[in-house]
C-alpha positions as CSV (number, residue, x, y, z in Angstrom):
1,X,-6.9,-4.8,11.8
2,X,-5.6,-8.4,11.8
3,X,-1.9,-9.0,11.5
4,X,-2.3,-10.9,8.2
5,X,-4.1,-7.8,6.7
6,X,-1.4,-5.5,8.0
7,X,1.3,-7.7,6.5
8,X,-0.5,-7.9,3.1
9,X,-1.0,-4.2,3.0
10,X,2.6,-3.5,3.9
11,X,3.8,-6.0,1.3
12,X,1.7,-4.3,-1.3
13,X,3.1,-0.9,-0.3
14,X,6.7,-2.2,-0.5
15,X,6.1,-3.9,-3.8
16,X,4.8,-0.6,-5.2
17,X,7.9,1.2,-3.9
18,X,10.1,-1.4,-5.7
19,X,8.1,-1.0,-9.0
20,X,8.4,2.7,-8.7
21,X,12.2,2.5,-8.2
22,X,12.7,0.2,-11.1
23,X,10.5,2.3,-13.3
24,X,12.5,5.4,-12.3
25,X,15.9,3.7,-12.9
26,X,14.9,2.3,-16.3
27,X,12.9,5.4,-17.5
28,X,9.7,3.3,-17.6
29,X,7.1,5.9,-16.7
30,X,4.3,3.3,-16.9
31,X,5.9,1.0,-14.3
32,X,6.7,4.0,-12.1
33,X,3.1,5.1,-12.2
34,X,1.9,1.5,-11.4
35,X,4.2,1.5,-8.4
36,X,2.8,4.8,-7.1
37,X,-0.7,3.5,-7.6
38,X,0.1,0.3,-5.7
39,X,1.4,2.3,-2.8
40,X,-1.6,4.6,-2.7
41,X,-4.0,1.6,-2.8
42,X,-2.1,-0.1,0.1
43,X,-2.1,3.1,2.1
44,X,-5.9,3.6,1.6
45,X,-6.5,0.0,2.7
46,X,-4.4,0.6,5.8
47,X,-6.3,3.8,6.6
48,X,-9.7,2.1,6.1
49,X,-8.6,-0.7,8.5
50,X,-7.6,1.9,11.1
51,X,-11.0,3.5,10.9
52,X,-12.7,0.2,11.4
53,X,-10.4,-0.6,14.3
54,X,-11.3,2.8,15.9
55,X,-15.0,2.0,15.8
56,X,-14.6,-1.5,17.0
57,X,-12.4,-0.5,19.9
58,X,-15.0,1.9,21.2
59,X,-17.8,-0.7,21.5
């Protein structure tokens, strides 16, 4: 996985954590759910990139 992709995925994960925290603090359940979704999406991207890296490292 390229460093730029890692950075973008981590940024998306942190942005999601922030949205979730703000939603929790303000009682905005929709914003909280969006934050959790963003985190999940970023984590799935990171996992997919790790799988790709595992296959390309074995070639």
